[in-house]
LODOMI-896206 format. One record per residue (C-alpha): x negated, y, z negated; residue number from 1. Coordinates in pm, 1 decimal, padded with zeros to 6 digits, always signed. Each point is the difference from the previous one (the first is absolute). Example, Ala and Ser with C-alpha at 12.3 -4.5 7.8 and 13.67 -1.06 7.14 Angstrom:
BEGIN
FILO_u_v_w_pos
FILO_-01230.0_-00450.0_-00780.0_1;
FILO_-00137.0_+00344.0_+00066.0_2;
This chain:
BEGIN
FILO_u_v_w_pos
FILO_+00001.5_-00000.4_+00002.5_1;
FILO_-00145.3_+00341.7_+00090.2_2;
FILO_-00015.6_+00290.3_-00240.9_3;
FILO_+00273.9_+00194.5_+00179.5_4;
FILO_+00240.5_-00293.9_-00023.7_5;
FILO_-00082.8_-00051.6_-00367.2_6;
FILO_+00055.1_+00373.8_-00075.8_7;
FILO_+00336.0_-00008.1_+00181.5_8;
FILO_+00113.8_-00292.8_-00215.4_9;
FILO_-00111.6_+00172.3_-00317.8_10;
FILO_+00194.0_+00310.9_+00092.9_11;
FILO_+00309.2_-00209.3_+00084.5_12;
FILO_-00026.3_-00186.8_-00331.7_13;
FILO_-00044.3_+00328.0_-00189.1_14;
FILO_+00308.4_+00157.7_+00164.3_15;
FILO_+00205.7_-00311.5_-00068.3_16;
FILO_-00112.0_-00005.0_-00360.7_17;
FILO_+00096.1_+00364.9_-00042.3_18;
FILO_+00344.4_-00066.7_+00156.3_19;
FILO_+00060.2_-00278.7_-00242.0_20;
FILO_-00119.5_+00199.3_-00295.4_21;
FILO_+00226.3_+00297.9_+00073.2_22;
FILO_+00313.4_-00218.3_+00001.6_23;
FILO_+00191.3_-00027.1_-00330.7_24;
FILO_+00148.0_+00227.3_-00263.5_25;
FILO_-00166.6_+00333.1_-00078.5_26;
FILO_+00098.4_+00213.5_-00301.8_27;
FILO_-00040.0_+00372.0_-00068.6_28;
FILO_+00166.7_+00296.0_-00166.2_29;
FILO_+00070.5_+00348.0_+00132.1_30;
FILO_-00035.8_+00284.5_-00247.8_31;
FILO_+00258.9_+00266.0_+00066.3_32;
FILO_+00101.2_+00284.9_-00232.4_33;
FILO_-00138.9_-00182.4_-00302.9_34;
FILO_+00186.8_-00323.2_+00089.6_35;
FILO_-00147.8_-00326.5_+00130.1_36;
FILO_+00193.4_-00176.2_+00281.7_37;
FILO_-00122.4_-00361.5_+00044.7_38;
FILO_-00019.4_-00125.6_+00357.7_39;
FILO_-00056.3_-00349.4_+00128.8_40;
FILO_-00105.3_-00073.5_+00358.8_41;
FILO_+00059.8_-00355.9_+00127.7_42;
FILO_-00232.3_-00052.4_+00302.3_43;
FILO_+00040.2_-00312.1_+00218.3_44;
FILO_-00219.1_-00113.6_+00283.3_45;
FILO_+00183.4_-00130.9_+00311.0_46;
FILO_-00252.8_-00143.2_+00245.4_47;
FILO_-00199.3_+00309.4_+00103.6_48;
FILO_+00244.0_+00260.5_-00140.6_49;
FILO_+00116.8_+00113.7_-00341.6_50;
FILO_+00331.3_+00089.7_-00156.6_51;
FILO_+00069.6_+00183.7_-00325.7_52;
FILO_+00288.2_+00053.7_-00235.3_53;
FILO_-00003.9_+00237.7_-00293.6_54;
FILO_+00165.5_-00010.4_-00340.3_55;
FILO_+00056.6_+00297.8_-00229.0_56;
FILO_+00140.2_-00175.6_-00310.7_57;
FILO_+00043.5_+00314.5_-00208.9_58;
FILO_+00217.0_+00153.5_+00274.9_59;
FILO_+00192.2_-00324.9_+00058.3_60;
FILO_-00131.0_-00035.2_+00361.6_61;
FILO_-00111.1_-00340.0_+00117.3_62;
FILO_-00098.4_-00154.7_+00332.4_63;
FILO_-00047.9_+00328.0_+00190.8_64;
FILO_-00145.6_-00119.2_+00330.2_65;
FILO_-00289.4_+00189.4_+00167.5_66;
FILO_+00015.1_+00064.5_+00373.4_67;
FILO_-00376.4_-00012.4_+00039.4_68;
FILO_-00282.5_-00176.3_-00176.5_69;
FILO_-00357.0_-00011.3_+00125.0_70;
FILO_-00328.9_-00113.4_-00156.9_71;
FILO_-00322.1_+00061.8_+00178.4_72;
FILO_-00353.6_+00076.5_-00105.4_73;
FILO_+00110.8_-00015.8_-00362.3_74;
FILO_+00263.5_+00272.7_+00053.0_75;
FILO_+00360.0_-00083.6_-00081.1_76;
FILO_+00282.1_+00203.1_+00154.1_77;
FILO_+00368.9_-00038.9_-00094.2_78;
FILO_+00279.7_+00215.6_+00134.1_79;
FILO_+00372.7_+00036.2_-00083.5_80;
FILO_+00108.2_+00269.9_+00256.0_81;
FILO_+00369.8_-00011.4_-00091.6_82;
FILO_-00091.7_+00096.1_-00359.3_83;
FILO_-00276.6_+00240.3_+00103.1_84;
FILO_-00253.6_-00210.4_-00190.8_85;
FILO_-00348.2_-00111.5_+00097.1_86;
FILO_-00296.9_-00151.1_-00181.0_87;
FILO_-00365.6_-00024.2_+00099.4_88;
FILO_-00271.0_-00155.6_-00206.5_89;
FILO_-00342.2_-00159.8_+00016.0_90;
FILO_-00046.4_-00350.2_-00130.7_91;
FILO_-00288.5_-00039.2_-00241.5_92;
FILO_-00071.8_-00370.2_+00020.2_93;
FILO_-00246.4_-00008.3_-00290.0_94;
FILO_+00243.4_+00157.5_-00254.5_95;
FILO_+00308.8_-00137.9_+00180.0_96;
FILO_+00182.1_+00331.4_+00004.6_97;
FILO_+00141.6_+00218.8_+00277.9_98;
FILO_-00078.8_+00365.8_-00050.7_99;
FILO_+00241.7_+00225.8_+00191.6_100;
FILO_+00260.2_+00269.1_+00044.6_101;
FILO_+00378.3_-00025.4_-00008.7_102;
FILO_+00178.5_+00264.9_+00215.3_103;
FILO_+00365.2_+00105.8_-00009.5_104;
FILO_+00175.3_+00324.9_+00077.1_105;
FILO_-00323.1_+00197.2_+00036.8_106;
FILO_-00141.9_-00129.8_-00326.8_107;
FILO_-00332.9_-00188.9_-00008.0_108;
FILO_-00035.5_-00199.7_-00314.5_109;
FILO_-00295.9_-00222.0_-00099.3_110;
FILO_+00105.6_-00365.9_-00027.5_111;
FILO_-00241.6_-00284.9_-00071.1_112;
FILO_+00123.4_-00353.0_+00031.0_113;
FILO_-00111.7_-00309.2_-00186.1_114;
FILO_+00088.0_-00367.7_-00004.2_115;
FILO_+00076.0_+00032.5_-00370.9_116;
FILO_+00244.8_+00235.3_-00163.3_117;
FILO_-00172.7_+00281.9_-00180.8_118;
FILO_+00062.6_+00065.9_-00368.3_119;
FILO_+00291.8_+00231.6_+00067.8_120;
FILO_+00172.7_-00260.4_+00212.0_121;
FILO_-00082.1_-00279.6_-00240.8_122;
FILO_+00183.5_+00164.7_-00291.4_123;
FILO_+00354.9_-00120.5_+00076.8_124;
FILO_+00262.2_+00216.0_-00170.5_125;
FILO_+00213.2_-00162.2_-00270.5_126;
FILO_+00331.9_-00121.3_+00136.9_127;
FILO_+00176.3_-00166.7_-00296.1_128;
FILO_+00321.2_-00077.8_+00189.9_129;
FILO_-00167.5_-00193.0_+00282.1_130;
FILO_+00096.6_-00368.7_-00030.5_131;
FILO_-00255.1_-00276.5_+00018.4_132;
FILO_+00045.2_-00360.7_+00111.8_133;
FILO_+00116.9_-00248.3_-00098.4_134;
FILO_+00357.1_+00128.7_+00031.4_135;
FILO_+00309.3_-00150.9_-00156.4_136;
FILO_+00176.1_+00002.3_+00334.3_137;
FILO_-00065.6_-00124.9_+00350.2_138;
FILO_-00219.8_+00219.9_+00226.9_139;
FILO_-00011.8_-00100.7_+00362.7_140;
FILO_-00202.2_+00148.5_+00291.3_141;
FILO_+00237.6_+00027.9_+00295.6_142;
FILO_+00026.4_+00128.3_+00354.5_143;
FILO_+00298.9_+00109.2_+00202.7_144;
FILO_+00049.7_+00139.1_+00352.3_145;
FILO_+00142.9_+00329.9_+00112.1_146;
FILO_+00151.5_-00129.2_+00327.1_147;
FILO_+00093.7_+00347.0_+00125.4_148;
FILO_-00367.5_+00107.6_+00012.6_149;
FILO_-00156.2_-00346.6_+00021.8_150;
FILO_-00229.6_+00031.4_-00302.8_151;
FILO_-00058.6_-00231.5_-00289.9_152;
FILO_-00003.0_+00147.0_-00350.3_153;
FILO_-00157.9_-00147.6_-00310.1_154;
FILO_+00103.3_+00034.3_-00362.1_155;
FILO_+00073.7_-00155.7_-00333.7_156;
FILO_+00331.3_-00142.0_-00118.1_157;
FILO_+00040.4_-00036.5_-00377.9_158;
FILO_+00278.3_-00227.4_-00122.4_159;
FILO_+00127.7_-00031.6_-00356.3_160;
FILO_-00033.3_-00333.4_-00175.9_161;
FILO_+00304.9_-00218.6_-00037.3_162;
FILO_+00249.6_-00154.1_+00236.1_163;
FILO_+00273.7_+00178.0_+00180.5_164;
FILO_+00010.4_+00308.2_+00229.0_165;
FILO_-00138.7_+00337.3_-00091.8_166;
FILO_+00071.1_+00362.9_+00099.8_167;
FILO_-00286.5_+00139.5_+00210.0_168;
FILO_-00155.8_+00328.1_+00101.9_169;
FILO_-00231.9_+00108.0_+00276.4_170;
FILO_-00254.1_+00267.1_-00097.9_171;
FILO_-00061.5_+00278.6_+00256.5_172;
FILO_-00318.5_+00200.3_-00037.8_173;
FILO_-00062.4_+00369.6_+00041.3_174;
FILO_-00179.5_+00176.9_+00287.2_175;
FILO_-00346.0_-00095.0_+00119.8_176;
FILO_-00165.5_-00340.0_+00024.9_177;
FILO_+00118.6_-00200.9_-00301.1_178;
FILO_-00073.3_-00358.5_-00094.6_179;
FILO_+00258.6_-00221.6_-00166.7_180;
FILO_-00084.7_+00138.4_-00344.8_181;
FILO_+00040.0_+00355.4_+00123.6_182;
FILO_-00348.2_+00057.5_-00133.9_183;
FILO_-00077.6_+00364.1_-00064.0_184;
FILO_-00239.4_+00188.9_-00224.1_185;
FILO_-00114.1_-00325.1_-00162.8_186;
FILO_+00361.0_-00095.9_-00083.6_187;
FILO_+00202.4_-00291.7_+00137.6_188;
FILO_+00359.0_+00118.7_-00063.4_189;
FILO_+00171.4_-00265.9_+00215.0_190;
FILO_-00191.5_-00276.9_-00183.1_191;
FILO_+00113.4_+00140.0_-00334.2_192;
FILO_+00356.7_+00047.8_+00126.4_193;
FILO_+00019.3_-00350.8_+00150.5_194;
FILO_-00131.2_-00155.1_-00314.4_195;
FILO_+00257.7_+00175.6_-00219.8_196;
FILO_+00294.8_-00074.9_+00225.6_197;
FILO_-00088.8_-00365.4_+00053.1_198;
FILO_-00033.6_-00053.2_-00373.3_199;
FILO_+00354.7_+00136.9_-00034.6_200;
FILO_+00140.1_-00252.2_+00251.7_201;
FILO_-00024.3_+00198.0_+00323.9_202;
FILO_-00192.9_-00129.4_+00301.3_203;
FILO_-00228.5_+00255.0_+00168.1_204;
FILO_-00142.2_+00019.2_+00350.5_205;
FILO_-00285.6_+00246.4_+00053.8_206;
FILO_-00209.6_+00013.3_+00316.5_207;
FILO_-00299.4_+00168.2_+00165.5_208;
FILO_+00094.4_+00286.5_+00229.8_209;
FILO_-00043.3_-00078.2_+00367.6_210;
FILO_-00371.5_+00022.9_+00088.8_211;
FILO_-00103.5_-00022.6_-00363.0_212;
FILO_-00141.6_-00299.5_-00186.0_213;
FILO_+00123.0_-00319.1_+00163.5_214;
FILO_+00286.1_+00153.5_+00198.9_215;
FILO_-00010.9_+00048.3_+00374.5_216;
FILO_+00087.2_+00322.0_+00185.9_217;
FILO_-00121.5_+00358.9_+00029.1_218;
FILO_+00111.7_+00235.0_-00273.7_219;
FILO_-00144.2_+00306.1_+00173.9_220;
FILO_+00268.3_-00030.3_+00274.2_221;
FILO_+00294.8_-00074.2_-00229.1_222;
FILO_+00269.2_+00230.2_-00128.5_223;
FILO_+00228.4_-00053.8_-00295.2_224;
FILO_+00254.8_-00139.8_+00247.9_225;
FILO_-00244.6_-00262.2_+00113.7_226;
FILO_-00084.0_-00089.1_-00353.8_227;
FILO_+00371.6_-00051.5_-00064.5_228;
FILO_-00019.4_-00292.1_+00247.8_229;
FILO_-00267.7_-00163.4_-00226.9_230;
FILO_+00232.4_+00029.3_-00295.9_231;
FILO_+00291.2_-00149.2_+00193.1_232;
FILO_-00226.9_-00294.4_+00081.2_233;
FILO_-00081.1_-00037.8_-00368.7_234;
FILO_+00372.1_-00011.8_-00081.0_235;
FILO_+00053.6_-00269.2_+00264.6_236;
FILO_-00283.9_-00197.1_-00155.1_237;
FILO_+00162.7_+00012.5_-00345.9_238;
FILO_+00322.3_-00123.9_+00153.0_239;
FILO_-00178.5_-00318.5_+00107.9_240;
FILO_-00108.9_-00083.2_-00353.6_241;
FILO_+00216.0_-00238.0_-00200.7_242;
FILO_-00107.0_+00161.6_-00327.6_243;
FILO_+00160.6_+00334.8_+00092.6_244;
FILO_+00353.7_+00104.7_-00086.8_245;
FILO_+00111.6_+00131.0_+00341.6_246;
FILO_+00257.2_+00250.5_-00130.5_247;
FILO_-00256.1_+00166.6_-00233.7_248;
FILO_-00286.1_+00108.5_+00232.2_249;
FILO_-00112.3_+00359.1_-00047.1_250;
FILO_-00266.1_+00245.7_+00107.4_251;
FILO_-00227.9_+00209.3_-00220.4_252;
FILO_-00184.1_+00281.3_+00174.9_253;
FILO_-00253.1_+00243.0_-00139.9_254;
FILO_-00049.1_+00340.5_+00164.1_255;
FILO_+00011.8_-00068.3_+00376.7_256;
FILO_+00143.1_-00336.9_-00097.4_257;
FILO_+00289.9_+00199.1_-00136.6_258;
FILO_+00060.8_+00132.5_+00352.5_259;
FILO_-00022.0_-00343.5_+00155.4_260;
FILO_+00226.9_-00184.4_-00244.1_261;
FILO_+00325.2_+00179.0_+00096.4_262;
FILO_-00086.9_-00042.8_+00375.8_263;
FILO_-00020.9_-00379.6_-00047.4_264;
FILO_+00300.4_-00014.9_-00228.2_265;
FILO_+00216.7_+00177.6_+00256.2_266;
FILO_-00108.4_-00227.5_+00285.2_267;
FILO_+00012.3_-00330.5_-00192.3_268;
FILO_+00301.0_-00156.5_-00166.7_269;
FILO_-00237.6_-00219.8_-00198.7_270;
FILO_-00114.6_+00274.8_-00235.8_271;
FILO_+00212.1_+00024.3_-00316.1_272;
FILO_-00166.1_+00285.0_-00194.1_273;
FILO_-00288.4_+00246.7_+00028.5_274;
FILO_-00230.4_+00166.0_-00251.0_275;
FILO_-00170.0_+00330.7_+00090.1_276;
FILO_-00311.1_+00095.5_-00190.3_277;
FILO_-00077.6_+00362.2_+00090.3_278;
FILO_+00226.8_-00029.9_+00304.1_279;
FILO_+00047.9_+00314.7_+00205.5_280;
FILO_+00311.7_+00196.5_+00064.8_281;
FILO_-00171.3_+00295.4_+00166.0_282;
FILO_-00094.7_-00018.3_+00371.1_283;
FILO_-00365.7_-00089.6_+00046.8_284;
FILO_-00122.1_+00344.1_+00104.0_285;
FILO_+00180.9_+00172.3_-00293.8_286;
FILO_-00136.8_-00252.6_-00247.6_287;
FILO_-00360.3_+00044.5_+00125.1_288;
FILO_+00024.6_+00380.0_-00030.5_289;
FILO_+00146.5_-00019.1_-00347.3_290;
FILO_-00261.8_-00255.7_-00104.8_291;
FILO_-00276.4_+00225.2_+00135.0_292;
FILO_+00135.2_+00302.4_-00180.0_293;
FILO_+00037.6_-00164.5_-00337.5_294;
FILO_-00336.7_-00180.6_+00007.4_295;
FILO_-00180.6_+00323.6_+00101.6_296;
FILO_+00175.5_+00201.3_-00270.9_297;
FILO_-00079.9_-00262.7_-00265.2_298;
FILO_-00363.9_+00002.7_+00118.2_299;
FILO_-00025.5_+00371.9_-00064.7_300;
FILO_-00006.2_+00124.0_+00365.0_301;
FILO_+00111.7_+00361.1_+00026.7_302;
FILO_+00347.7_+00070.1_+00129.3_303;
FILO_-00108.6_+00187.2_+00313.7_304;
FILO_-00202.6_-00299.2_+00117.2_305;
FILO_+00285.7_-00234.2_-00085.3_306;
FILO_+00248.1_+00211.0_+00198.0_307;
FILO_-00238.0_+00019.7_+00298.8_308;
FILO_-00033.6_-00377.8_+00007.5_309;
FILO_+00376.6_-00039.3_-00011.9_310;
FILO_+00040.4_+00234.9_+00298.0_311;
FILO_-00278.0_-00170.7_+00203.4_312;
FILO_+00116.5_-00351.7_-00050.2_313;
FILO_+00363.9_+00083.8_+00033.1_314;
FILO_-00082.1_+00134.9_+00344.5_315;
FILO_-00197.6_-00315.0_+00086.6_316;
FILO_+00286.0_-00226.1_-00104.2_317;
FILO_+00237.1_+00204.5_+00215.0_318;
FILO_-00225.8_-00062.3_+00296.1_319;
FILO_-00004.6_-00373.7_-00069.7_320;
FILO_+00381.7_-00007.2_-00016.5_321;
FILO_+00058.8_+00209.6_+00308.8_322;
FILO_-00286.1_-00060.8_+00248.9_323;
FILO_-00009.7_-00252.1_+00275.9_324;
FILO_-00229.8_-00291.5_-00070.9_325;
FILO_-00238.4_+00069.9_+00290.2_326;
FILO_-00063.1_+00360.4_-00112.2_327;
FILO_+00000.6_-00038.2_-00377.3_328;
FILO_-00375.2_-00043.7_-00066.1_329;
FILO_-00091.8_+00296.8_+00221.0_330;
FILO_+00257.8_+00220.9_-00171.0_331;
FILO_-00110.5_-00100.5_-00345.2_332;
FILO_-00365.4_+00055.1_+00083.2_333;
FILO_+00073.5_+00353.2_+00131.5_334;
FILO_+00219.7_+00070.7_-00302.7_335;
FILO_-00260.4_-00106.4_-00255.8_336;
FILO_-00275.8_+00183.8_+00184.4_337;
FILO_+00206.7_+00316.5_-00041.3_338;
FILO_+00101.5_-00065.1_-00359.3_339;
FILO_-00344.6_-00115.8_-00124.6_340;
FILO_-00217.7_+00227.4_+00210.9_341;
FILO_-00342.4_+00030.4_-00167.5_342;
FILO_+00090.4_-00249.1_-00267.1_343;
FILO_+00008.3_-00339.1_+00179.2_344;
FILO_-00228.0_-00113.8_+00277.8_345;
FILO_+00097.9_-00199.5_+00308.2_346;
FILO_-00068.9_-00336.7_-00159.8_347;
FILO_+00204.6_+00084.9_-00305.9_348;
FILO_+00292.8_+00119.2_+00215.4_349;
FILO_-00029.0_-00316.6_+00209.3_350;
FILO_+00011.3_-00217.5_-00311.7_351;
FILO_+00298.4_+00192.5_-00139.4_352;
FILO_+00191.4_-00037.9_+00330.4_353;
FILO_-00071.9_-00373.4_+00007.8_354;
FILO_+00120.1_-00042.5_-00355.9_355;
FILO_+00338.8_+00163.6_+00051.0_356;
FILO_+00071.2_-00155.3_+00338.2_357;
FILO_-00024.6_-00367.1_-00103.0_358;
FILO_+00314.6_-00200.9_+00078.2_359;
FILO_+00070.9_-00037.8_-00372.7_360;
FILO_-00025.5_+00365.5_-00090.8_361;
FILO_+00206.3_+00117.6_+00300.8_362;
FILO_+00279.1_-00240.3_-00090.6_363;
FILO_-00021.1_+00098.3_-00371.5_364;
FILO_+00012.2_+00375.9_+00071.3_365;
FILO_+00317.4_-00038.3_+00209.9_366;
FILO_+00174.0_-00255.6_-00217.4_367;
FILO_+00289.3_+00105.7_-00225.4_368;
FILO_+00086.7_-00271.6_-00251.1_369;
FILO_+00330.9_+00159.5_-00094.9_370;
FILO_+00209.5_-00128.5_+00292.8_371;
FILO_-00136.2_-00350.1_-00066.9_372;
FILO_+00094.3_+00018.3_-00367.8_373;
FILO_+00349.0_+00126.2_+00102.0_374;
FILO_+00057.0_-00341.5_+00160.0_375;
FILO_-00130.8_-00201.2_-00297.3_376;
FILO_+00283.7_-00169.6_-00185.1_377;
FILO_-00177.6_-00272.5_-00198.2_378;
FILO_-00115.8_+00050.3_-00359.7_379;
FILO_-00290.7_+00243.2_-00038.4_380;
FILO_-00239.8_+00066.4_-00287.9_381;
FILO_-00204.2_+00314.2_+00064.2_382;
FILO_-00281.0_+00083.9_-00241.2_383;
FILO_-00212.3_+00316.8_-00008.0_384;
FILO_-00283.5_+00134.0_-00215.7_385;
FILO_+00022.0_+00347.1_-00155.2_386;
FILO_-00371.1_+00054.1_+00076.7_387;
FILO_+00017.9_-00121.9_+00360.6_388;
FILO_-00134.3_+00271.0_+00230.1_389;
FILO_-00014.7_-00220.6_+00314.2_390;
FILO_+00376.1_-00065.0_-00001.6_391;
FILO_+00119.6_+00285.0_-00221.2_392;
FILO_+00294.5_-00142.8_-00204.2_393;
FILO_+00233.5_+00293.8_-00043.1_394;
FILO_+00043.8_+00067.3_+00370.3_395;
FILO_-00019.4_-00358.3_+00122.4_396;
FILO_+00222.9_-00158.3_-00266.4_397;
FILO_+00272.2_+00265.2_+00065.0_398;
FILO_+00015.2_-00090.7_+00372.6_399;
FILO_-00013.0_-00375.6_-00066.9_400;
FILO_+00298.4_+00031.9_-00231.4_401;
FILO_+00200.9_+00220.3_+00232.3_402;
FILO_-00071.9_-00220.4_+00303.0_403;
FILO_+00112.6_-00319.6_-00178.6_404;
FILO_+00311.6_+00179.9_-00120.0_405;
FILO_+00081.6_+00076.3_+00364.3_406;
FILO_-00031.5_-00369.4_+00066.4_407;
FILO_+00269.2_-00060.5_-00260.3_408;
FILO_-00247.8_-00209.1_-00192.5_409;
FILO_+00112.6_-00033.0_-00360.7_410;
FILO_-00273.0_-00243.9_-00105.0_411;
FILO_-00284.8_+00244.5_-00036.6_412;
FILO_-00228.8_+00069.1_-00286.9_413;
FILO_-00258.4_+00285.1_+00017.0_414;
FILO_-00255.7_+00052.2_-00277.9_415;
FILO_-00271.7_+00258.7_-00030.7_416;
FILO_-00256.8_-00119.9_-00260.9_417;
FILO_-00178.1_+00256.1_-00216.7_418;
FILO_-00376.8_+00041.7_+00050.3_419;
FILO_-00036.8_-00265.8_+00273.5_420;
FILO_-00203.9_+00072.1_+00312.4_421;
FILO_+00036.5_-00124.1_+00359.1_422;
FILO_-00135.0_-00348.0_-00102.1_423;
FILO_+00240.4_-00008.3_-00297.8_424;
FILO_-00281.9_+00025.8_-00247.6_425;
FILO_+00035.0_+00192.4_-00326.7_426;
FILO_-00198.8_+00315.3_+00087.5_427;
FILO_-00111.3_+00334.2_-00130.8_428;
FILO_-00004.2_+00213.9_+00313.3_429;
FILO_+00126.1_-00228.7_+00278.7_430;
FILO_-00287.1_+00108.6_+00229.4_431;
FILO_-00150.3_-00272.0_+00219.7_432;
FILO_-00341.1_+00031.5_-00168.4_433;
FILO_+00155.7_-00164.6_-00307.7_434;
FILO_+00112.8_-00313.7_+00177.4_435;
FILO_-00324.1_-00192.0_-00028.7_436;
FILO_-00076.3_+00122.6_-00349.7_437;
FILO_+00325.2_-00120.4_-00154.2_438;
FILO_-00027.4_-00359.9_-00124.3_439;
FILO_+00376.5_-00066.4_+00033.3_440;
FILO_+00105.5_-00128.2_+00339.2_441;
FILO_+00382.0_+00031.0_-00036.6_442;
FILO_+00197.6_+00126.1_-00296.9_443;
FILO_+00152.0_-00294.4_-00188.4_444;
FILO_+00336.3_+00184.6_-00014.4_445;
FILO_+00003.8_+00009.8_+00377.5_446;
FILO_-00069.6_-00369.9_+00024.7_447;
FILO_+00272.3_-00077.1_-00250.8_448;
FILO_+00254.0_+00230.8_+00175.5_449;
FILO_-00060.4_-00170.2_+00335.5_450;
FILO_+00023.7_-00359.0_-00124.7_451;
FILO_+00310.8_+00069.2_-00216.3_452;
FILO_+00181.2_+00171.8_+00293.8_453;
FILO_-00082.1_-00287.2_+00240.5_454;
FILO_+00125.9_-00263.0_-00241.5_455;
FILO_+00321.3_+00192.5_-00045.8_456;
FILO_+00076.6_-00038.9_+00373.4_457;
FILO_+00212.6_-00316.1_-00003.5_458;
């Protein structure tokens, strides 16, 4: 063998070794405004190419798929254009770390990745309500098919002990990529909820959102209406189970799930009751503006800036509602260039436009839940938290109540709990920066209210 041939083989071996070494899970933490946001990159090698998905556990985001992954000459590049996110780092083989920069919305933040979780990520917060196996009920990993969209969804069905048939409920998660436990800010509210309900004699089906965990599909292209098809398929699956009492199947939706539950209930005769946790009454655009105003005021932002933001985004939402699809992005870009002249650069404006023109957000901004509720005649339990600034309780509960009255529905119970936030935790301020710090996952009084109400539905 000549020297040139030997050298070529060495280079080939080195490149293959590097490719193999970069594959796997990489952990890091962004430091933003005094907070640490853990990130996990799952890198896979597929022949000569790579693919990446990202988790942000503290923000409740899992399985976010990158559009581009490249690794060459020890440089790793990952891009998520739809989210305006990119990462570039250099792989230090000796120390087995990747030293790099995370970019989003014009911000460049240092982010080093390691095979092992750093100390901050190792210190798991205390979650006293989170159940641990073995459970005193059956827990079964299941799959079911949404035949309308031809995707298979994966989840967990928990069934009470004992013979006979049981009432059942399908859990519907809030917005964004959610796994079957609705994992967010280190909490697993659907795991806690399913555990409580099953112990009380109620079967529970919870499942990974499409495109998340073990479920097929693409969440980035889905609207709430599409996700309603997934829930309908879950109900059909429950009907096939001999352990389920067919005239006592209900839906429990949190946040966006509270929009979806009435949609499904009105289109399916198989749903016997619904429970709305922070379910909206306000149209999407009105709720987003109100949410933005309250959160900014609570965060100490001056009233002039708050009012300017209301005016700017109200105008943007009007464009989304009234523009033709083919001209929407151009109109929004020109609008934001005018409104944010000298404050946002082209990349930031592009990212903003992409964020508010996703299929989900366009549907949400145009959707008015009131007419759907006005057709809902089955029993409804609607729960709100006094400290919820994402679905403000006063305005939303009022419309939910009025809409159900228009439906002639006399089996409605609406409760606003003192001091509970959007996640139904007992809270001090209700601001999102508390979510991860609070040990409680769901207030026990909420859990008890839900299970008691379901068991009363005979």
